[in-house]
C-alpha positions, 0 to 999 in steps of 0.5 A, spaced: 294 897 063 301 900 062 298 907 061 293 906 067 299 904 071 304 910 069 298 915 070 296 912 077 304 912 079 305 919 077 299 921 081 301 917 087 308 920 087 306 927 086 301 927 092 306 923 096 312 927 094 308 934 096 306 931 102 313 929 104 316 936 102 311 940 106 312 936 112 319 937 112 318 945 111 313 944 117 318 941 121 322 947 121 317 950 125 317 950 133 309 951 134 303 946 132 305 946 125 311 942 127 306 937 130 302 937 123 309 936 119 311 930 124 304 927 123 304 928 115 311 924 115 309 918 119 303 917 115 306 918 108 313 916 108 315 912 114 318 906 110 322 910 106 325 914 112 327 908 115 330 905 109 334 912 109 336 912 116 343 911 115 344 917 111 340 922 116 347 926 118 347 929 111 340 932 111 340 934 103 342 927 101 337 924 106 331 928 103 333 927 096 334 919 097 327 919 101 324 923 095 327 918 090 325 912 094 318 915 094 318 916 087 320 908 086 315 905 091 309 910 088 311 906 081 310 900 084 303 902 088 301 905 081 302 898 078 299 894 083 293 899 083 292 898 076 293 891 076 288 890 081 283 895 079 283 895 072 285 888 070 280 886 076 282 881 082 282 875 078 286 877 072 292 873 074 288 867 075 285 867 068 292 868 065 296 863 069 296 857 064 
């Protein structure tokens, strides 16, 4: 299960980080691309941006911090995904005693 969790976390993290950086790039435009970038930010990393709000005044530091948060939460999502779908939903019941 550990290998599957790491693989899932890696894939989830890469997709989310790519979407975040793409959205940040799209937000610099002043046409419809800005709308697409805003939507992409809201869909992929709203909780991480909320946590990093105090760093918003320092744009490079904020972007790097949010990227790190995305990687950390993706690790948790990968572990949860592997735990649920590889071990099965009843795995915790079998191992509880």
